[in-house]
C-alpha positions in Angstrom: 80.4 121.5 -3.8 81.4 122.0 -0.1 79.6 125.3 0.2 76.0 124.1 -0.6 76.4 121.1 1.7 77.5 123.2 4.7 74.8 125.7 3.9 72.2 122.9 3.8 73.4 121.5 7.1 73.2 124.9 8.7 69.7 125.5 7.3 68.6 122.1 8.7 69.9 123.0 12.1 68.2 126.4 12.0 65.0 124.8 10.9 65.1 122.2 13.7 65.9 124.9 16.3 62.9 126.9 15.1 60.7 123.9 15.4 61.9 123.3 18.9 61.4 126.9 19.9 57.8 126.7 18.7 57.2 123.5 20.5 58.9 124.4 23.7 58.0 128.0 24.5 58.2 127.5 28.3 61.6 125.7 28.3 64.6 127.8 29.2 67.0 125.5 27.3 66.0 122.7 24.9 67.0 119.2 25.9 69.9 117.4 24.2 71.1 113.9 23.8 74.3 113.4 25.7 77.0 111.0 24.6 78.6 110.1 28.0 76.5 107.7 30.0 78.4 108.0 33.2 78.4 111.8 33.1 74.7 111.9 32.2 73.7 109.6 35.1 75.8 111.6 37.5 74.3 114.9 36.3 70.8 113.5 36.5 71.3 112.2 40.0 72.6 115.7 41.1 69.7 117.5 39.6 67.0 114.9 40.5 66.0 114.3 36.9 64.9 111.1 35.2 67.1 109.7 32.4 66.2 108.3 29.0 68.9 105.9 27.8 68.9 105.0 24.1 71.0 101.9 23.5 72.2 101.7 19.9 73.6 99.0 17.7 75.9 101.0 15.4 75.9 99.6 11.9 72.5 97.9 12.2 70.0 99.5 9.8 67.1 99.8 12.2 69.3 101.3 14.9 71.0 103.7 12.6 67.6 104.8 11.2 66.2 105.5 14.7 69.4 107.3 15.7 69.2 109.5 12.7 65.8 110.7 13.9 66.5 110.8 17.6 66.4 114.6 17.6 63.1 114.8 15.9 61.0 117.7 17.4 58.3 115.3 18.6 60.9 113.5 20.7 62.7 116.6 21.9 59.3 118.2 22.9 58.4 115.0 24.9 61.8 115.1 26.7 61.2 118.7 27.6 57.6 118.1 28.8 58.7 115.3 31.0 61.9 117.1 32.3 64.0 114.2 31.2 67.8 114.0 30.7 68.8 111.9 27.7 71.8 110.0 26.7 72.9 107.7 23.8 75.2 104.8 24.4 76.5 101.7 22.6 74.4 98.6 23.3 77.2 96.3 22.6 79.8 98.1 24.8 77.1 98.4 27.5 75.5 95.0 27.1 75.5 94.3 30.8 73.5 97.4 31.6 71.3 96.7 28.6 70.5 93.2 30.1 70.0 94.6 33.6 67.6 97.4 32.4 65.9 96.1 29.3 66.6 92.4 29.2 64.9 91.2 26.0 66.1 92.0 22.5 69.5 92.2 20.8 71.0 95.2 22.5 69.0 98.1 21.1 66.2 99.9 22.9 65.1 102.5 25.4 65.3 102.4 29.2 64.0 105.1 31.5 65.5 105.5 34.9 64.0 107.4 37.8 65.8 110.2 39.7 67.4 107.6 42.0 68.8 105.7 39.0 66.4 102.7 39.1 64.9 101.6 35.8 61.1 101.6 35.6 60.4 101.6 31.8 61.9 99.6 29.0 61.3 99.1 25.3 63.6 96.9 23.2 63.9 97.4 19.5 63.3 100.4 17.3 60.6 103.1 17.7 59.7 105.9 15.4 59.5 109.5 16.8 55.8 109.4 17.5 56.0 106.1 19.3 58.9 107.2 21.5 57.3 110.6 22.2 54.1 108.7 23.4 56.2 106.4 25.5 57.9 109.4 27.2 54.5 111.0 27.9 53.3 107.7 29.4 56.3 107.7 31.7 55.7 111.2 32.9 52.0 110.4 33.4 52.8 107.3 35.5 55.3 109.0 37.9 52.7 109.8 40.6 51.0 106.4 40.6 54.3 104.6 40.4 55.7 106.5 43.4 52.5 105.9 45.4 52.4 102.2 44.6 56.1 101.8 45.4 55.6 103.4 48.8 52.6 101.3 49.6 54.3 98.1 48.5 57.4 98.9 50.5 55.2 99.4 53.6 53.4 96.1 53.0 55.9 94.0 50.9 54.0 90.7 51.3 50.6 92.1 50.2 49.7 90.1 47.0 47.2 92.7 45.8 49.8 95.5 46.0 52.3 93.2 44.3 49.9 92.6 41.5 49.0 96.3 41.1 52.6 97.4 41.0 53.6 94.5 38.8 50.9 95.4 36.3 52.1 99.0 36.2 55.7 97.8 35.5 54.3 95.5 32.8 52.5 98.4 31.2 55.8 100.3 31.2 57.6 97.3 29.8 59.9 96.9 32.8 60.4 93.1 32.8 63.1 93.1 35.5 60.7 94.5 38.1 57.4 93.2 37.0 58.2 89.5 36.9 59.1 88.9 40.6 56.1 91.0 41.7 53.6 89.1 39.5 55.1 85.7 40.4 54.6 86.6 44.1 51.1 87.8 43.5 50.1 84.7 41.4 51.5 82.3 44.1 49.8 84.5 46.7 46.3 83.8 45.3 45.8 86.7 42.8 44.3 84.8 39.9 44.5 87.8 37.5 48.3 87.8 37.9 48.4 84.6 35.9 47.4 86.0 32.6 49.7 89.0 33.2 52.6 86.5 33.5 51.4 84.9 30.3 51.6 88.3 28.6 55.1 89.0 30.1 56.5 85.6 28.9 54.9 86.0 25.5 56.7 89.4 25.2 60.0 87.6 25.9 59.2 84.9 23.4 58.9 82.2 26.1 55.6 80.8 24.6 55.7 77.6 26.6 55.7 79.5 29.9 53.1 81.9 28.5 50.8 78.9 27.6 51.3 77.4 31.1 50.2 80.5 32.9 47.4 81.2 30.5 45.9 77.7 31.1 45.9 78.4 34.9 44.2 81.8 34.5 40.4 82.4 34.8 38.9 83.0 31.4 38.1 86.7 31.9 37.9 89.2 29.0 41.4 90.4 29.8 42.7 86.8 29.8 41.0 86.2 26.4 42.8 89.3 25.1 46.1 87.9 26.5 45.4 84.6 24.7 45.0 86.6 21.5 48.4 88.2 22.1 50.0 84.7 22.7 48.3 83.4 19.6 49.7 86.4 17.7 53.2 85.7 18.9 52.7 82.0 17.9 51.8 83.4 14.4 48.4 81.8 14.6 46.8 84.9 13.3 43.3 83.7 12.3 42.9 82.3 15.9 44.3 85.5 17.3 41.6 87.5 15.4 38.9 85.3 16.9 40.2 85.8 20.5 40.6 89.6 20.2 37.1 89.9 18.7 35.6 87.8 21.5 37.4 89.8 24.1 36.4 93.2 22.6 32.7 92.0 22.2 32.4 91.8 26.0 32.8 95.5 26.3 34.7 94.9 29.5 38.4 95.3 28.6 39.0 98.7 30.1 42.7 99.7 29.7 43.3 96.6 27.6 40.9 97.7 24.9 43.4 99.7 22.9 46.0 96.9 23.0 43.4 94.4 21.8 42.4 96.7 18.9 46.0 97.2 17.9 46.8 93.5 17.8 43.4 92.7 16.2 44.5 95.0 13.4 48.0 93.6 13.3 46.6 90.0 13.2 44.3 90.8 10.4 47.2 92.4 8.5 49.4 89.4 9.0 46.5 87.2 7.8 46.5 89.4 4.6 43.1 90.9 5.4 44.0 94.6 5.2 40.4 95.4 4.1 39.4 94.7 7.7 42.7 95.7 9.3 42.9 99.2 8.0 39.6 100.6 9.3 40.3 99.1 12.8 43.7 100.6 12.9 42.5 104.0 11.6 39.8 104.2 14.2 42.3 103.4 16.9 44.8 105.9 15.5 42.2 108.6 15.6 40.9 108.1 19.2 43.0 111.1 20.3 44.2 110.0 23.7 47.9 110.3 22.8 48.5 106.7 23.9 51.4 104.5 22.8 48.8 102.2 21.1 47.5 105.0 18.9 51.1 105.8 17.9 51.7 102.1 17.2 48.6 101.9 15.1 49.8 104.8 13.0 53.2 103.1 12.7 51.5 99.9 11.5 49.3 101.8 9.0 52.5 103.4 7.6 53.8 100.0 6.9 50.5 98.9 5.2 50.4 102.1 3.1 54.1 101.7 2.2 54.8 98.0 2.3 58.3 98.3 0.8 59.7 100.7 3.3 61.5 98.8 6.0 58.6 96.4 6.6 59.3 92.9 7.9 56.9 90.3 9.1 
């Protein structure tokens, strides 16, 4: 019995290598997930590369499932496109680093560090290969604006408008540890839009009382209405969330928040057991073709709807 198993393992590796070769024609050597965090960080610092850190929770089903697919060609291609180094580490053994870089969640997630070793992107919890690939592409796309805003904000550290802009970018990238102080400074410095951004941040963390407090202080703009929809979704008030998202989307003024609102409108309808309306919304979003994290998340949600018994929890 040993022969066929070994042969199958070799065939799987050859197949994966062939897929990577097709996806990465310009890459001299395909990326790999390292296992030593200290060595990976030191090597990335020497080479000036950014580092993707995958914190695992060994023995947890969702973590083990994600780790089993961490070398999926979609992920490996995104690592190569972005020039990232990558490393896997134990989220329990490295819980202090997990808390410093990601913050929320139970100890599993993704952190992305810049070439100087500072975290700028974080996602707690599991992601499927398409979602993680889209996140890595987002990180690569935001390098230039992030560097520009960091430099501008460093030159004018008390400018509330720059604090708000940089805080919003960190929030988009999920970096709670950096966005919160910037948005707080901006909000207290008179930037009214920062208030609903703080509401969104605190809702992400499950601090719904703080989210409600900041939302009540925010002007009722289309973006703020969409944020209210997100807070309602987190409060599991799904019918009210649907109304808020539909109201925000009807204005036609959401801009970058439009895809997020569509995603959570579909999610809210699904949670309200109205898949007849949820599915077309999610399918349209999934097919917009921008390569965004929201499109990937829509496809992930559709997968749960199409296969409700496969790892789906509400």
